[in-house]
All heavy atoms as an XYZ file, in Angstrom:
642
protein
N       0.459    -67.559   -123.632
C      -0.627    -68.473   -123.632
C      -0.739    -69.268   -122.323
O       0.237    -69.616   -121.734
C      -0.287    -69.551   -124.722
C      -0.216    -69.022   -126.217
S      -1.842    -69.255   -126.868
C      -1.921    -67.908   -127.941
N      -1.921    -69.602   -121.978
C      -2.123    -70.411   -120.776
C      -2.230    -71.858   -121.093
O      -2.190    -72.289   -122.202
N      -2.407    -72.691   -120.122
C      -2.518    -74.054   -120.221
C      -3.723    -74.413   -121.041
O      -4.750    -73.873   -120.929
C      -2.608    -74.710   -118.874
N      -3.543    -75.355   -122.013
C      -4.655    -75.823   -122.769
C      -4.909    -75.034   -124.024
O      -5.764    -75.222   -124.794
N      -4.202    -73.881   -124.210
C      -4.392    -73.055   -125.425
C      -3.294    -73.400   -126.418
O      -2.146    -73.704   -126.108
C      -4.218    -71.599   -125.018
C      -5.402    -71.132   -124.147
C      -5.271    -69.640   -123.889
O      -4.396    -68.957   -124.282
N      -6.228    -69.205   -123.100
N      -3.599    -73.323   -127.719
C      -2.629    -73.530   -128.774
C      -2.576    -72.253   -129.749
O      -3.714    -71.800   -130.089
C      -3.083    -74.780   -129.646
C      -2.213    -74.994   -130.809
C      -3.075    -76.020   -128.742
N      -1.371    -71.833   -130.019
C      -1.222    -70.894   -131.033
C      -0.734    -71.475   -132.325
O       0.382    -71.921   -132.394
C      -0.242    -69.839   -130.474
C      -0.043    -68.596   -131.479
O       0.047    -68.749   -132.675
N      -0.066    -67.393   -130.833
N      -1.613    -71.563   -133.311
C      -1.310    -72.296   -134.548
C      -0.161    -71.631   -135.225
O       0.657    -72.322   -135.834
C      -2.573    -72.278   -135.365
N       0.049    -70.296   -135.171
C       1.137    -69.650   -135.834
C       2.393    -70.064   -135.215
O       3.420    -70.429   -135.904
C       0.943    -68.143   -135.917
C       2.191    -67.426   -136.474
C       2.465    -67.771   -137.963
C       2.010    -65.869   -136.322
N       2.545    -70.137   -133.870
C       3.774    -70.487   -133.137
C       4.075    -71.949   -133.443
O       5.188    -72.273   -133.637
C       3.577    -70.260   -131.729
C       3.501    -68.755   -131.360
N       3.367    -68.312   -130.067
C       3.812    -67.662   -132.068
C       3.370    -67.009   -130.099
N       3.784    -66.573   -131.252
N       3.049    -72.761   -133.524
C       3.275    -74.204   -133.768
C       3.906    -74.347   -135.137
O       4.833    -75.158   -135.428
C       1.940    -75.049   -133.745
O       1.538    -75.086   -132.396
N       3.384    -73.627   -136.146
C       3.872    -73.647   -137.484
C       5.294    -73.227   -137.484
O       6.176    -73.814   -138.207
C       2.946    -72.769   -138.549
C       3.662    -72.619   -139.788
C       3.643    -73.598   -140.740
C       4.350    -71.447   -140.085
C       4.236    -73.567   -141.940
C       5.024    -71.287   -141.318
C       4.902    -72.247   -142.316
O       5.494    -72.108   -143.492
N       5.576    -72.063   -136.838
C       6.955    -71.531   -136.848
C       7.997    -72.568   -136.272
O       9.119    -72.636   -136.807
C       6.978    -70.245   -136.133
C       6.314    -69.108   -136.787
C       6.136    -67.830   -135.937
O       6.056    -67.956   -134.690
N       5.977    -66.730   -136.554
N       7.534    -73.224   -135.240
C       8.487    -74.235   -134.631
C       8.785    -75.364   -135.536
O       9.848    -75.825   -135.863
C       7.831    -74.715   -133.302
C       7.841    -73.758   -132.237
C       8.530    -76.078   -132.771
C       6.963    -74.028   -131.059
N       7.675    -75.852   -136.212
C       7.852    -77.027   -137.122
C       8.538    -76.565   -138.381
O       9.448    -77.293   -138.832
C       6.446    -77.617   -137.489
C       5.857    -78.282   -136.246
C       6.545    -78.608   -138.610
C       4.388    -78.740   -136.341
N       8.235    -75.397   -138.894
C       8.858    -74.926   -140.167
C      10.419    -74.640   -139.974
O      11.177    -74.834   -140.927
C       8.190    -73.701   -140.636
N      10.757    -74.225   -138.811
C      12.212    -73.999   -138.507
C      13.025    -75.277   -138.476
O      14.201    -75.276   -138.718
C      12.415    -73.250   -137.146
N      12.306    -76.438   -138.181
C      13.074    -77.699   -138.354
C      13.796    -78.080   -137.085
O      13.819    -77.323   -136.083
N      14.445    -79.246   -137.197
C      15.169    -79.760   -136.056
C      16.497    -79.055   -135.828
O      17.124    -78.782   -136.774
C      15.386    -81.221   -136.250
C      16.035    -81.905   -134.957
C      15.923    -83.417   -134.964
O      15.533    -83.998   -135.952
O      16.363    -83.952   -134.006
N      16.863    -78.835   -134.537
C      18.078    -78.202   -134.179
C      18.752    -79.054   -133.180
O      18.295    -79.144   -132.020
C      17.856    -76.816   -133.634
C      17.115    -75.892   -134.620
C      16.952    -74.459   -134.069
O      17.974    -73.805   -133.630
N      15.801    -73.934   -134.156
N      19.854    -79.751   -133.590
C      20.557    -80.639   -132.734
C      21.264    -79.958   -131.574
O      21.717    -78.761   -131.740
C      21.505    -81.538   -133.514
C      20.784    -82.521   -134.296
O      19.832    -83.150   -133.883
N      21.330    -82.849   -135.475
N      21.359    -80.652   -130.497
C      22.188    -80.109   -129.335
C      23.728    -80.194   -129.774
O      24.086    -80.742   -130.727
C      21.974    -80.991   -128.134
O      22.487    -82.309   -128.328
N      24.473    -79.522   -128.962
C      25.903    -79.494   -129.181
C      26.461    -80.887   -129.130
O      27.303    -81.254   -129.965
C      26.651    -78.628   -128.067
C      28.132    -78.664   -128.096
C      28.647    -77.909   -129.319
C      28.576    -77.887   -126.847
N      25.949    -81.727   -128.216
C      26.448    -83.052   -128.051
C      26.145    -83.954   -129.245
O      26.743    -84.995   -129.577
C      25.936    -83.723   -126.797
C      26.509    -83.187   -125.508
C      26.003    -81.790   -125.158
O      24.966    -81.393   -125.733
O      26.445    -81.243   -124.151
N      25.097    -83.665   -129.945
C      24.607    -84.446   -131.109
C      25.086    -83.783   -132.424
O      24.425    -84.003   -133.446
C      23.066    -84.538   -131.062
C      22.601    -85.643   -130.140
O      23.499    -86.517   -129.775
O      21.393    -85.594   -129.741
N      26.053    -82.940   -132.375
C      26.630    -82.442   -133.545
C      25.952    -81.196   -134.142
O      25.948    -80.912   -135.348
N      25.314    -80.439   -133.290
C      24.583    -79.244   -133.681
C      25.475    -78.322   -134.444
O      26.703    -78.212   -134.062
N      24.949    -77.472   -135.316
C      25.769    -76.511   -136.033
C      26.109    -75.351   -135.160
O      25.509    -75.113   -134.086
C      24.983    -76.069   -137.276
O      23.844    -75.448   -136.942
N      27.095    -74.504   -135.540
C      27.530    -73.320   -134.784
C      27.696    -73.560   -133.284
O      27.274    -72.813   -132.536
C      26.470    -72.248   -135.022
C      26.376    -71.803   -136.461
O      27.316    -71.836   -137.102
N      25.204    -71.483   -136.904
N      28.477    -74.643   -132.943
C      28.724    -75.057   -131.590
C      27.471    -75.145   -130.682
O      27.454    -74.670   -129.537
C      29.728    -74.033   -131.024
C      31.107    -73.903   -131.792
C      31.979    -72.752   -131.183
C      31.825    -75.231   -131.655
N      26.378    -75.652   -131.295
C      25.152    -75.832   -130.489
C      24.278    -74.583   -130.445
O      23.286    -74.621   -129.766
N      24.644    -73.498   -131.216
C      23.764    -72.338   -131.182
C      22.441    -72.684   -131.861
O      22.450    -73.289   -132.969
C      24.421    -71.228   -131.923
N      21.361    -72.175   -131.288
C      20.028    -72.495   -131.956
C      19.374    -71.200   -132.271
O      19.660    -70.155   -131.835
C      19.115    -73.318   -130.937
C      18.891    -72.513   -129.574
C      19.738    -74.653   -130.685
C      17.913    -73.135   -128.720
N      18.317    -71.320   -133.236
C      17.565    -70.170   -133.636
C      16.470    -69.841   -132.729
O      16.260    -70.583   -131.612
N      15.602    -68.865   -133.136
C      14.448    -68.491   -132.332
C      13.356    -69.603   -132.289
O      12.643    -69.687   -131.282
C      13.864    -67.210   -132.845
C      14.801    -65.956   -132.750
C      14.110    -64.814   -133.418
C      15.136    -65.746   -131.258
N      13.176    -70.419   -133.279
C      12.228    -71.401   -133.356
C      12.904    -72.673   -133.744
O      13.960    -72.748   -134.372
C      11.151    -71.000   -134.292
C      10.317    -69.824   -134.017
O       9.813    -69.894   -132.930
N      10.337    -68.811   -134.847
N      12.142    -73.847   -133.469
C      12.720    -75.069   -133.809
C      12.488    -76.090   -132.723
O      11.823    -75.842   -131.733
N      13.038    -77.309   -132.898
C      12.763    -78.348   -131.973
C      13.930    -79.254   -132.080
O      14.752    -79.260   -133.069
C      11.502    -79.105   -132.205
C      11.433    -79.720   -133.524
C      11.852    -81.068   -133.679
C      11.004    -79.052   -134.601
C      11.844    -81.745   -135.011
C      10.965    -79.729   -135.945
C      11.323    -81.003   -136.065
N      14.059    -80.263   -131.109
C      15.076    -81.210   -131.218
C      14.390    -82.531   -130.675
O      14.142    -82.690   -129.496
C      16.358    -80.938   -130.348
C      17.472    -82.012   -130.426
O      17.378    -82.876   -131.457
O      18.324    -82.037   -129.658
N      14.183    -83.439   -131.618
C      13.606    -84.840   -131.223
C      14.920    -85.667   -131.152
O      15.638    -85.857   -132.087
C      12.654    -85.360   -132.216
C      12.365    -86.732   -131.947
C      11.496    -87.084   -130.913
C      13.031    -87.767   -132.584
C      11.285    -88.420   -130.481
C      12.770    -89.074   -132.208
C      11.892    -89.448   -131.215
O      11.689    -90.757   -130.759
N      14.999    -86.422   -130.075
C      16.139    -87.351   -129.889
C      15.586    -88.421   -129.013
O      15.240    -88.197   -127.867
C      17.301    -86.705   -129.322
C      18.631    -87.409   -129.543
O      18.574    -88.663   -129.740
O      19.621    -86.741   -129.699
N      15.605    -89.646   -129.487
C      15.152    -90.791   -128.591
C      15.999    -90.955   -127.348
O      15.617    -91.263   -126.263
C      15.332    -92.069   -129.386
N      17.288    -90.481   -127.434
C      18.168    -90.529   -126.374
C      19.247    -89.407   -126.550
O      19.992    -89.526   -127.536
C      18.806    -91.829   -126.126
N      19.321    -88.330   -125.727
C      20.256    -87.334   -125.871
C      21.654    -87.764   -125.779
O      22.033    -88.681   -125.106
C      20.047    -86.229   -124.888
C      18.842    -85.361   -125.138
C      17.823    -85.317   -124.258
C      18.878    -84.531   -126.168
C      16.694    -84.537   -124.520
C      17.772    -83.687   -126.418
C      16.774    -83.656   -125.587
N      22.528    -87.091   -126.491
C      23.913    -87.375   -126.406
C      24.380    -86.695   -125.129
O      23.648    -86.068   -124.436
N      25.658    -86.913   -124.779
C      26.064    -86.285   -123.527
C      27.552    -86.267   -123.417
O      28.272    -86.852   -124.173
N      28.127    -85.536   -122.451
C      29.457    -85.438   -122.223
C      30.030    -86.722   -121.982
O      29.565    -87.553   -121.206
C      29.751    -84.529   -120.990
O      29.244    -83.196   -121.150
N      31.173    -87.016   -122.620
C      31.815    -88.293   -122.529
C      30.967    -89.495   -122.760
O      31.120    -90.559   -122.134
C      32.520    -88.479   -121.109
O      33.365    -87.375   -120.908
N      30.021    -89.333   -123.696
C      29.090    -90.492   -123.998
C      28.043    -90.770   -122.920
O      27.414    -91.872   -122.914
N      27.781    -89.831   -122.012
C      26.864    -90.095   -120.858
C      25.369    -90.238   -121.317
O      24.626    -90.853   -120.649
C      26.986    -89.062   -119.819
O      26.376    -87.794   -120.369
N      25.098    -89.717   -122.500
C      23.725    -89.798   -123.122
C      22.701    -89.203   -122.109
O      21.559    -89.679   -122.131
C      23.353    -91.238   -123.488
C      22.580    -91.249   -124.707
O      22.577    -90.286   -125.479
N      21.923    -92.373   -124.987
N      23.047    -88.259   -121.343
C      22.042    -87.641   -120.327
C      22.048    -86.166   -120.415
O      21.349    -85.567   -119.697
C      22.367    -88.132   -118.895
O      23.655    -87.736   -118.561
N      22.801    -85.561   -121.273
C      22.956    -84.028   -121.349
C      22.751    -83.535   -122.708
O      23.231    -84.180   -123.659
C      24.315    -83.578   -120.724
O      24.417    -84.092   -119.445
C      24.367    -81.995   -120.765
N      22.042    -82.497   -122.758
C      21.974    -81.824   -124.180
C      22.193    -80.287   -124.005
O      21.547    -79.684   -123.093
C      20.588    -82.058   -124.801
N      23.136    -79.740   -124.724
C      23.468    -78.273   -124.476
C      22.999    -77.472   -125.777
O      23.269    -77.920   -126.851
C      24.964    -78.184   -124.405
O      25.467    -78.913   -123.343
C      25.363    -76.633   -124.171
N      22.266    -76.437   -125.477
C      21.712    -75.536   -126.489
C      22.247    -74.057   -126.131
O      22.005    -73.599   -125.057
C      20.231    -75.545   -126.669
C      19.744    -76.896   -126.839
C      19.342    -77.673   -125.759
C      19.598    -77.370   -128.112
C      18.856    -79.017   -125.958
C      19.048    -78.691   -128.360
C      18.747    -79.477   -127.297
O      18.261    -80.768   -127.528
N      22.860    -73.353   -127.117
C      23.242    -72.003   -126.833
C      22.448    -71.082   -127.764
O      22.104    -71.365   -128.857
C      24.703    -71.923   -127.120
C      25.639    -72.834   -126.300
C      27.057    -72.662   -126.609
C      27.835    -73.518   -125.708
N      29.295    -73.323   -125.871
N      22.194    -69.895   -127.125
C      21.408    -68.838   -127.920
C      21.744    -67.523   -127.394
O      22.226    -67.294   -126.269
C      19.915    -69.046   -127.866
C      19.352    -69.072   -126.427
C      18.899    -67.888   -125.896
C      19.310    -70.203   -125.720
C      18.370    -67.852   -124.554
C      18.850    -70.208   -124.361
C      18.332    -69.026   -123.839
N      21.566    -66.527   -128.190
C      21.791    -65.079   -127.797
C      20.420    -64.520   -127.541
O      19.443    -64.713   -128.409
C      22.495    -64.276   -128.973
C      23.904    -64.840   -129.112
O      24.563    -65.090   -128.196
N      24.322    -64.986   -130.367
N      20.294    -63.619   -126.523
C      19.019    -63.011   -126.335
C      19.215    -61.503   -126.032
O      20.245    -61.113   -125.497
C      18.377    -63.648   -124.957
N      18.332    -60.787   -126.564
C      18.379    -59.280   -126.388
C      17.864    -59.057   -124.874
O      17.262    -59.801   -124.324
C      17.408    -58.567   -127.321
C      17.837    -58.792   -128.775
O      19.040    -58.863   -129.050
O      16.918    -58.817   -129.538
N      18.339    -57.854   -124.431
C      17.964    -57.489   -123.054
C      16.430    -57.299   -123.118
O      15.777    -56.846   -124.055
C      18.623    -56.075   -122.761
C      18.298    -55.705   -121.287
C      19.194    -54.416   -120.989
O      19.985    -53.951   -121.816
N      18.892    -53.905   -119.910
N      15.848    -57.691   -121.925
C      14.347    -57.594   -121.779
C      13.630    -58.430   -122.753
O      12.543    -58.158   -123.117
C      13.861    -56.143   -121.889
C      14.503    -55.235   -120.833
O      14.720    -55.749   -119.673
O      14.711    -54.082   -121.085
N      14.177    -59.652   -123.047
C      13.520    -60.575   -123.972
C      12.735    -61.558   -123.180
O      12.828    -61.718   -121.974
C      14.513    -61.342   -124.774
O      15.141    -60.518   -125.714
N      11.744    -62.156   -123.890
C      10.895    -63.131   -123.172
C      11.327    -64.553   -123.725
O      11.527    -64.741   -124.949
C       9.461    -62.904   -123.547
C       8.477    -63.901   -122.978
C       7.042    -63.614   -123.403
C       6.064    -64.558   -122.812
N       4.672    -64.255   -123.159
N      11.547    -65.535   -122.836
C      11.980    -66.839   -123.253
C      10.880    -67.756   -122.960
O      10.326    -67.779   -121.797
C      13.240    -67.199   -122.361
C      13.702    -68.617   -122.546
C      14.165    -68.930   -124.036
C      14.884    -68.994   -121.545
N      10.562    -68.618   -123.942
C       9.598    -69.821   -123.714
C      10.320    -70.998   -124.056
O      10.887    -71.073   -125.177
C       8.413    -69.521   -124.528
O       7.693    -68.384   -124.131
N      10.234    -72.019   -123.267
C      10.852    -73.326   -123.531
C       9.908    -74.469   -123.039
O       9.140    -74.182   -122.099
C      12.147    -73.450   -122.948
N       9.893    -75.551   -123.777
C       9.110    -76.629   -123.344
C       9.971    -77.933   -123.300
O      10.737    -78.142   -124.218
C       7.972    -76.857   -124.276
O       7.163    -75.767   -124.367
N       9.769    -78.740   -122.318
C      10.361    -80.072   -122.274
C       9.148    -81.025   -122.339
O       8.226    -81.062   -121.588
C      11.091    -80.271   -120.915
C      11.598    -81.685   -120.708
C      12.672    -82.037   -121.746
C      12.216    -81.752   -119.329
N       9.204    -81.769   -123.390
C       8.020    -82.628   -123.799
C       8.406    -84.069   -123.969
O       9.462    -84.266   -124.617
C       7.227    -82.120   -124.975
C       6.146    -82.894   -125.465
C       6.902    -80.641   -124.894
N       7.623    -84.946   -123.485
C       7.967    -86.380   -123.790
C       6.621    -87.104   -123.914
O       5.536    -86.597   -123.443
C       8.756    -87.076   -122.679
C       8.221    -87.004   -121.421
C       7.440    -87.959   -120.746
C       8.433    -85.982   -120.339
N       7.091    -87.562   -119.465
C       7.664    -86.325   -119.218
C       9.103    -84.737   -120.404
C       7.615    -85.516   -118.107
C       9.069    -84.008   -119.262
C       8.266    -84.416   -118.142
N       6.592    -88.174   -124.638
C       5.343    -88.940   -124.888
C       5.218    -89.999   -123.854
O       6.038    -90.803   -123.644
C       5.366    -89.540   -126.297
C       5.321    -88.550   -127.399
O       4.705    -87.595   -127.278
N       6.151    -88.724   -128.376
N       4.022    -89.991   -123.137
C       3.735    -91.032   -122.185
C       2.740    -91.981   -122.837
O       1.755    -91.556   -123.445
C       3.172    -90.387   -120.926
C       4.137    -89.720   -120.038
C       3.459    -89.084   -118.792
C       5.296    -90.635   -119.529
N       2.682    -93.236   -122.493
C       1.571    -94.132   -122.775
C       0.649    -94.080   -121.568
O       1.112    -94.183   -120.517
N      -0.685    -93.971   -121.949
C      -1.637    -93.956   -120.828
C      -2.621    -95.095   -121.119
O      -3.182    -95.207   -122.279
C      -2.409    -92.554   -120.895
C      -3.468    -92.476   -119.753
C      -1.496    -91.391   -120.739
N      -2.861    -95.945   -120.077
C      -3.668    -97.095   -120.259
C      -5.158    -96.607   -120.263
O      -5.513    -95.539   -119.622
C      -3.415    -98.086   -119.208
O      -3.778    -97.505   -117.954
N      -5.967    -97.412   -120.828
C      -7.362    -97.132   -120.962
C      -8.140    -97.916   -119.812
O      -8.873    -98.859   -120.078
C      -7.955    -97.495   -122.350
C      -9.369    -97.005   -122.554
O      -9.844    -96.141   -121.812
N      -9.997    -97.565   -123.434
N      -7.837    -97.554   -118.559
C      -8.482    -98.247   -117.471
C      -8.769    -97.153   -116.434
O      -8.522    -95.946   -116.547
C      -7.584    -99.347   -116.890
C      -6.314    -98.904   -116.353
O      -6.155    -97.712   -116.025
N      -5.326    -99.786   -116.421
N      -9.360    -97.536   -115.281
C      -9.797    -96.628   -114.212
C      -8.531    -95.974   -113.608
O      -8.713    -94.841   -113.082
C     -10.525    -97.307   -113.131
C     -11.926    -97.718   -113.608
O     -12.527    -97.089   -114.619
N     -12.601    -98.673   -113.029
N      -7.408    -96.642   -113.579
C      -6.177    -95.973   -112.961
C      -5.402    -95.065   -113.892
O      -4.645    -94.218   -113.401
C      -5.263    -97.152   -112.505
C      -5.924    -98.089   -111.492
O      -6.669    -97.481   -110.629
O      -5.522    -99.175   -111.478
N      -5.708    -95.239   -115.223
C      -4.945    -94.299   -116.123
C      -3.503    -94.495   -116.017
O      -2.684    -93.457   -115.892
C      -5.397    -92.856   -116.139
C      -6.846    -92.593   -116.519
C      -7.159    -91.047   -116.364
C      -7.075    -93.046   -117.946
N      -2.995    -95.664   -115.831
C      -1.575    -95.918   -115.622
C      -0.718    -95.461   -116.699
O      -1.109    -95.583   -117.882
C      -1.290    -97.484   -115.427
O      -2.233    -98.002   -114.470
C       0.084    -97.794   -115.134
N       0.407    -94.710   -116.432
C       1.204    -94.154   -117.448
C       2.554    -94.944   -117.524
O       3.054    -95.492   -116.546
C       1.500    -92.698   -117.213
O       2.209    -92.594   -115.875
C       0.259    -91.860   -117.211
N       3.135    -95.028   -118.686
C       4.469    -95.639   -118.888
C       5.269    -94.717   -119.764
O       4.758    -94.130   -120.708
C       4.301    -96.977   -119.568
O       3.594    -96.869   -120.761
C       3.619    -97.998   -118.645
N       6.481    -94.690   -119.555
C       7.478    -93.873   -120.373
C       8.248    -94.811   -121.184
O       8.938    -95.676   -120.711
C       8.404    -93.055   -119.537
C       9.437    -92.220   -120.195
C       8.773    -91.185   -121.107
C      10.321    -91.546   -119.242
N       8.052    -94.835   -122.543
C       8.731    -95.755   -123.399
C      10.302    -95.603   -123.303
O      10.735    -94.404   -123.220
C       8.287    -95.417   -124.778
C       6.950    -94.566   -124.562
C       7.108    -93.998   -123.240
N      11.041    -96.631   -123.265
C      12.466    -96.617   -123.278
C      13.013    -97.003   -124.584
O      12.480    -97.818   -125.302
C      12.978    -97.598   -122.207
C      12.391    -97.393   -120.815
C      13.437    -96.649   -119.999
N      12.865    -96.450   -118.597
C      13.178    -95.539   -117.888
N      14.122    -94.669   -118.308
N      12.646    -95.368   -116.740
N      14.022    -96.285   -124.995
C      14.577    -96.603   -126.308
C      15.246    -98.001   -126.373
O      15.585    -98.523   -125.470
C      15.651    -95.487   -126.586
C      15.917    -94.782   -125.333
C      14.724    -95.187   -124.406
Protein backbone atom coordinates (compact mmCIF):
# COMPACT_ATOMS: atom_id res chain seq x y z
CA UNK A 1 0.00 0.00 0.00
CA UNK A 2 1.16 3.50 -0.71
CA UNK A 3 0.78 6.63 1.38
CA UNK A 4 -2.81 7.64 1.91
CA UNK A 5 -4.30 4.24 1.10
CA UNK A 6 -6.18 2.10 3.59
CA UNK A 7 -6.71 -1.64 3.40
CA UNK A 8 -9.87 -2.30 5.43
CA UNK A 9 -9.15 -6.03 5.77
CA UNK A 10 -5.66 -5.40 7.17
CA UNK A 11 -7.06 -2.79 9.58
CA UNK A 12 -9.64 -5.30 10.77
CA UNK A 13 -7.01 -8.03 11.22
CA UNK A 14 -4.83 -5.70 13.33
CA UNK A 15 -7.71 -4.66 15.58
CA UNK A 16 -9.21 -8.16 15.82
CA UNK A 17 -5.85 -9.63 16.90
CA UNK A 18 -5.87 -7.29 19.88
CA UNK A 19 -3.17 -5.74 21.97
CA UNK A 20 0.20 -7.46 22.29
CA UNK A 21 2.34 -6.13 25.11
CA UNK A 22 6.08 -5.70 24.82
CA UNK A 23 8.44 -7.92 26.81
CA UNK A 24 9.01 -5.06 29.28
CA UNK A 25 5.26 -4.66 29.85
CA UNK A 26 4.73 -8.35 30.65
CA UNK A 27 4.04 -9.65 27.17
CA UNK A 28 3.28 -13.35 26.90
CA UNK A 29 5.81 -15.88 25.51
CA UNK A 30 8.81 -13.70 26.43
CA UNK A 31 7.60 -10.84 24.24
CA UNK A 32 6.78 -12.98 21.19
CA UNK A 33 4.11 -11.35 19.04
CA UNK A 34 1.76 -12.69 16.37
CA UNK A 35 1.38 -11.67 12.74
CA UNK A 36 -1.22 -9.00 13.53
CA UNK A 37 -2.01 -6.81 16.50
CA UNK A 38 -0.96 -3.61 18.18
CA UNK A 39 0.45 -2.29 21.43
CA UNK A 40 -0.98 0.90 22.86
CA UNK A 41 0.96 2.23 25.78
CA UNK A 42 0.94 5.77 27.09
CA UNK A 43 4.57 5.21 28.17
CA UNK A 44 6.57 2.11 27.26
CA UNK A 45 8.21 0.05 29.93
CA UNK A 46 11.93 -0.32 29.72
CA UNK A 47 15.04 -2.00 30.97
CA UNK A 48 15.62 -1.22 34.64
CA UNK A 49 12.49 0.97 34.67
CA UNK A 50 13.84 3.35 32.00
CA UNK A 51 10.40 3.57 30.36
CA UNK A 52 12.05 4.17 26.97
CA UNK A 53 12.35 0.72 25.40
CA UNK A 54 9.87 -1.85 24.14
CA UNK A 55 11.01 -5.27 22.88
CA UNK A 56 8.95 -7.42 20.51
CA UNK A 57 10.12 -10.81 19.24
CA UNK A 58 8.77 -12.69 16.24
CA UNK A 59 9.66 -15.53 13.91
CA UNK A 60 9.77 -14.89 10.16
CA UNK A 61 9.97 -17.29 7.28
CA UNK A 62 12.72 -16.83 4.72
CA UNK A 63 11.79 -14.30 2.01
CA UNK A 64 8.98 -12.84 4.12
CA UNK A 65 7.70 -9.29 3.90
CA UNK A 66 7.71 -7.21 7.10
CA UNK A 67 5.46 -4.20 7.60
CA UNK A 68 5.59 -2.15 10.79
CA UNK A 69 4.27 1.23 11.84
CA UNK A 70 5.26 3.60 14.60
CA UNK A 71 2.29 5.83 15.24
CA UNK A 72 1.58 8.57 17.73
CA UNK A 73 -1.18 11.14 18.09
CA UNK A 74 -0.28 14.78 17.61
CA UNK A 75 -2.47 17.73 18.46
CA UNK A 76 -2.68 20.14 15.50
CA UNK A 77 -3.87 23.70 16.07
CA UNK A 78 -6.49 25.22 13.84
CA UNK A 79 -4.46 28.26 12.73
CA UNK A 80 -2.28 29.33 9.80
CA UNK A 81 0.83 27.77 11.38
CA UNK A 82 -0.78 24.37 12.07
CA UNK A 83 1.30 24.14 15.24
CA UNK A 84 1.67 20.58 16.53
CA UNK A 85 2.01 19.32 20.11
CA UNK A 86 2.82 15.85 21.40
CA UNK A 87 0.73 15.10 24.49
CA UNK A 88 2.79 13.95 27.48
CA UNK A 89 1.45 11.32 29.91
